[in-house]
N, CA, C and O atoms as CSV, one atom per row, in Angstrom:
chain,resi,resn,atom,element,x,y,z
A,1,MET,N,N,-121.833,10.019,-78.962
A,1,MET,CA,C,-120.885,11.107,-79.069
A,1,MET,C,C,-119.659,10.624,-79.844
A,1,MET,O,O,-119.157,9.523,-79.623
A,2,MET,N,N,-119.203,11.456,-80.735
A,2,MET,CA,C,-118.012,11.143,-81.516
A,2,MET,C,C,-116.836,11.923,-80.961
A,2,MET,O,O,-116.980,13.041,-80.467
A,3,ARG,N,N,-115.659,11.298,-81.054
A,3,ARG,CA,C,-114.454,12.024,-80.674
A,3,ARG,C,C,-113.317,11.579,-81.583
A,3,ARG,O,O,-113.310,10.456,-82.086
A,4,GLU,N,N,-112.385,12.449,-81.780
A,4,GLU,CA,C,-111.243,12.155,-82.635
A,4,GLU,C,C,-110.293,11.196,-81.913
A,4,GLU,O,O,-110.017,11.347,-80.723
A,5,LEU,N,N,-109.804,10.216,-82.657
A,5,LEU,CA,C,-108.858,9.264,-82.091
A,5,LEU,C,C,-107.436,9.692,-82.434
A,5,LEU,O,O,-107.172,10.197,-83.525
A,6,ASP,N,N,-106.535,9.486,-81.496
A,6,ASP,CA,C,-105.135,9.830,-81.687
A,6,ASP,C,C,-104.389,8.608,-82.206
A,6,ASP,O,O,-103.962,7.760,-81.422
A,7,VAL,N,N,-104.228,8.513,-83.532
A,7,VAL,CA,C,-103.557,7.356,-84.101
A,7,VAL,C,C,-102.041,7.430,-83.957
A,7,VAL,O,O,-101.334,6.528,-84.406
A,8,THR,N,N,-101.539,8.488,-83.340
A,8,THR,CA,C,-100.112,8.513,-83.030
A,8,THR,C,C,-99.836,7.705,-81.762
A,8,THR,O,O,-98.685,7.389,-81.457
A,9,ASP,N,N,-100.891,7.377,-81.032
A,9,ASP,CA,C,-100.779,6.447,-79.913
A,9,ASP,C,C,-100.802,5.041,-80.512
A,9,ASP,O,O,-101.781,4.653,-81.149
A,10,ARG,N,N,-99.742,4.290,-80.311
A,10,ARG,CA,C,-99.590,3.005,-81.012
A,10,ARG,C,C,-100.748,2.045,-80.729
A,10,ARG,O,O,-101.248,1.416,-81.663
A,11,GLU,N,N,-101.184,1.912,-79.500
A,11,GLU,CA,C,-102.280,0.980,-79.187
A,11,GLU,C,C,-103.572,1.407,-79.876
A,11,GLU,O,O,-104.319,0.561,-80.367
A,12,THR,N,N,-103.838,2.693,-79.917
A,12,THR,CA,C,-105.015,3.193,-80.626
A,12,THR,C,C,-104.896,2.886,-82.110
A,12,THR,O,O,-105.862,2.458,-82.742
A,13,ALA,N,N,-103.706,3.106,-82.666
A,13,ALA,CA,C,-103.487,2.826,-84.084
A,13,ALA,C,C,-103.701,1.345,-84.397
A,13,ALA,O,O,-104.277,1.005,-85.431
A,14,VAL,N,N,-103.246,0.474,-83.517
A,14,VAL,CA,C,-103.428,-0.970,-83.719
A,14,VAL,C,C,-104.916,-1.308,-83.738
A,14,VAL,O,O,-105.366,-2.082,-84.583
A,15,GLN,N,N,-105.670,-0.738,-82.822
A,15,GLN,CA,C,-107.106,-1.017,-82.762
A,15,GLN,C,C,-107.836,-0.450,-83.978
A,15,GLN,O,O,-108.726,-1.099,-84.528
A,16,VAL,N,N,-107.467,0.745,-84.392
A,16,VAL,CA,C,-108.075,1.350,-85.580
A,16,VAL,C,C,-107.769,0.497,-86.812
A,16,VAL,O,O,-108.646,0.262,-87.643
A,17,LEU,N,N,-106.533,0.039,-86.923
A,17,LEU,CA,C,-106.150,-0.784,-88.061
A,17,LEU,C,C,-106.938,-2.092,-88.098
A,17,LEU,O,O,-107.367,-2.528,-89.166
A,18,ARG,N,N,-107.129,-2.715,-86.948
A,18,ARG,CA,C,-107.926,-3.952,-86.891
A,18,ARG,C,C,-109.342,-3.715,-87.400
A,18,ARG,O,O,-109.856,-4.479,-88.216
A,19,LEU,N,N,-109.959,-2.655,-86.914
A,19,LEU,CA,C,-111.321,-2.330,-87.335
A,19,LEU,C,C,-111.360,-1.989,-88.826
A,19,LEU,O,O,-112.248,-2.440,-89.550
A,20,GLN,N,N,-110.398,-1.196,-89.272
A,20,GLN,CA,C,-110.334,-0.803,-90.679
A,20,GLN,C,C,-110.204,-2.026,-91.576
A,20,GLN,O,O,-110.897,-2.128,-92.588
A,21,ARG,N,N,-109.333,-2.945,-91.217
A,21,ARG,CA,C,-109.139,-4.142,-92.046
A,21,ARG,C,C,-110.401,-4.990,-92.117
A,21,ARG,O,O,-110.747,-5.508,-93.179
A,22,ARG,N,N,-111.083,-5.130,-90.995
A,22,ARG,CA,C,-112.326,-5.914,-91.000
A,22,ARG,C,C,-113.373,-5.259,-91.891
A,22,ARG,O,O,-114.042,-5.933,-92.675
A,23,ALA,N,N,-113.511,-3.944,-91.767
A,23,ALA,CA,C,-114.518,-3.229,-92.555
A,23,ALA,C,C,-114.206,-3.289,-94.051
A,23,ALA,O,O,-115.090,-3.566,-94.861
A,24,TYR,N,N,-112.964,-3.033,-94.409
A,24,TYR,CA,C,-112.604,-3.049,-95.823
A,24,TYR,C,C,-112.604,-4.458,-96.400
A,24,TYR,O,O,-112.835,-4.631,-97.596
A,25,ALA,N,N,-112.351,-5.460,-95.580
A,25,ALA,CA,C,-112.427,-6.841,-96.060
A,25,ALA,C,C,-113.858,-7.169,-96.477
A,25,ALA,O,O,-114.078,-7.843,-97.482
A,26,VAL,N,N,-114.824,-6.691,-95.704
A,26,VAL,CA,C,-116.236,-6.896,-96.058
A,26,VAL,C,C,-116.547,-6.160,-97.361
A,26,VAL,O,O,-117.175,-6.718,-98.261
A,27,GLU,N,N,-116.106,-4.914,-97.456
A,27,GLU,CA,C,-116.347,-4.146,-98.687
A,27,GLU,C,C,-115.696,-4.832,-99.886
A,27,GLU,O,O,-116.309,-4.946,-100.947
A,28,ALA,N,N,-114.461,-5.286,-99.718
A,28,ALA,CA,C,-113.754,-5.955,-100.812
A,28,ALA,C,C,-114.503,-7.193,-101.270
A,28,ALA,O,O,-114.568,-7.484,-102.464
A,29,GLN,N,N,-115.061,-7.913,-100.325
A,29,GLN,CA,C,-115.826,-9.114,-100.664
A,29,GLN,C,C,-117.097,-8.749,-101.431
A,29,GLN,O,O,-117.453,-9.409,-102.407
A,30,ILE,N,N,-117.774,-7.695,-100.984
A,30,ILE,CA,C,-119.012,-7.272,-101.636
A,30,ILE,C,C,-118.758,-6.849,-103.081
A,30,ILE,O,O,-119.514,-7.210,-103.983
A,31,ILE,N,N,-117.684,-6.077,-103.296
A,31,ILE,CA,C,-117.419,-5.581,-104.650
A,31,ILE,C,C,-116.463,-6.487,-105.432
A,31,ILE,O,O,-116.101,-6.191,-106.571
A,32,ASP,N,N,-116.060,-7.600,-104.799
A,32,ASP,CA,C,-115.170,-8.578,-105.438
A,32,ASP,C,C,-113.877,-7.933,-105.919
A,32,ASP,O,O,-113.462,-8.109,-107.064
A,33,ASN,N,N,-113.251,-7.185,-105.017
A,33,ASN,CA,C,-111.993,-6.511,-105.333
A,33,ASN,C,C,-111.147,-6.430,-104.067
A,33,ASN,O,O,-111.429,-5.626,-103.178
A,34,THR,N,N,-110.124,-7.251,-103.985
A,34,THR,CA,C,-109.283,-7.262,-102.779
A,34,THR,C,C,-108.109,-6.292,-102.883
A,34,THR,O,O,-107.226,-6.302,-102.026
A,35,ALA,N,N,-108.088,-5.463,-103.911
A,35,ALA,CA,C,-106.975,-4.529,-104.108
A,35,ALA,C,C,-107.236,-3.151,-103.509
A,35,ALA,O,O,-106.613,-2.174,-103.926
A,36,LEU,N,N,-108.126,-3.057,-102.559
A,36,LEU,CA,C,-108.415,-1.759,-101.951
A,36,LEU,C,C,-107.192,-1.265,-101.170
A,36,LEU,O,O,-106.666,-1.996,-100.331
A,37,PRO,N,N,-106.738,-0.047,-101.431
A,37,PRO,CA,C,-105.544,0.469,-100.757
A,37,PRO,C,C,-105.581,0.388,-99.220
A,37,PRO,O,O,-104.552,0.073,-98.622
A,38,PRO,N,N,-106.708,0.656,-98.556
A,38,PRO,CA,C,-106.705,0.573,-97.100
A,38,PRO,C,C,-106.392,-0.819,-96.554
A,38,PRO,O,O,-106.004,-0.953,-95.394
A,39,LEU,N,N,-106.554,-1.843,-97.368
A,39,LEU,CA,C,-106.212,-3.193,-96.920
A,39,LEU,C,C,-104.705,-3.392,-96.829
A,39,LEU,O,O,-104.238,-4.368,-96.241
A,40,ARG,N,N,-103.946,-2.470,-97.409
A,40,ARG,CA,C,-102.479,-2.545,-97.347
A,40,ARG,C,C,-101.900,-1.640,-96.271
A,40,ARG,O,O,-100.683,-1.605,-96.087
A,41,ASP,N,N,-102.740,-0.911,-95.561
A,41,ASP,CA,C,-102.261,-0.026,-94.492
A,41,ASP,C,C,-101.578,-0.823,-93.390
A,41,ASP,O,O,-101.878,-1.993,-93.157
A,42,THR,N,N,-100.658,-0.152,-92.728
A,42,THR,CA,C,-99.988,-0.690,-91.549
A,42,THR,C,C,-100.147,0.341,-90.443
A,42,THR,O,O,-100.652,1.438,-90.677
A,43,VAL,N,N,-99.720,-0.009,-89.249
A,43,VAL,CA,C,-99.762,0.967,-88.151
A,43,VAL,C,C,-98.949,2.197,-88.543
A,43,VAL,O,O,-99.363,3.325,-88.274
A,44,ASP,N,N,-97.806,1.991,-89.169
A,44,ASP,CA,C,-96.956,3.113,-89.563
A,44,ASP,C,C,-97.607,4.016,-90.602
A,44,ASP,O,O,-97.433,5.233,-90.549
A,45,THR,N,N,-98.356,3.446,-91.548
A,45,THR,CA,C,-99.018,4.292,-92.534
A,45,THR,C,C,-100.167,5.079,-91.918
A,45,THR,O,O,-100.519,6.149,-92.417
A,46,LEU,N,N,-100.752,4.569,-90.850
A,46,LEU,CA,C,-101.793,5.346,-90.165
A,46,LEU,C,C,-101.196,6.609,-89.557
A,46,LEU,O,O,-101.854,7.649,-89.525
A,47,TYR,N,N,-99.963,6.534,-89.075
A,47,TYR,CA,C,-99.292,7.725,-88.541
A,47,TYR,C,C,-99.185,8.807,-89.608
A,47,TYR,O,O,-99.303,9.996,-89.314
A,48,ASP,N,N,-98.962,8.385,-90.847
A,48,ASP,CA,C,-98.787,9.341,-91.951
A,48,ASP,C,C,-100.081,10.028,-92.357
A,48,ASP,O,O,-100.050,11.006,-93.104
A,49,LEU,N,N,-101.224,9.531,-91.876
A,49,LEU,CA,C,-102.512,10.132,-92.229
A,49,LEU,C,C,-102.781,11.410,-91.462
A,49,LEU,O,O,-103.653,12.191,-91.843
A,50,GLU,N,N,-102.051,11.630,-90.400
A,50,GLU,CA,C,-102.281,12.819,-89.559
A,50,GLU,C,C,-101.976,14.077,-90.316
A,50,GLU,O,O,-102.110,15.173,-89.772
């Protein structure tokens, strides 16, 4: 079951950011490009995605 996560909750945002960074780091390695914008996200920028 899928459910929407509330990234305005700071702890949720921190966990989402950790997962996002790990996933994009793998993608960046595969495509040999570390300049992917999501790798520069912070907890605060996740708030702006809402």
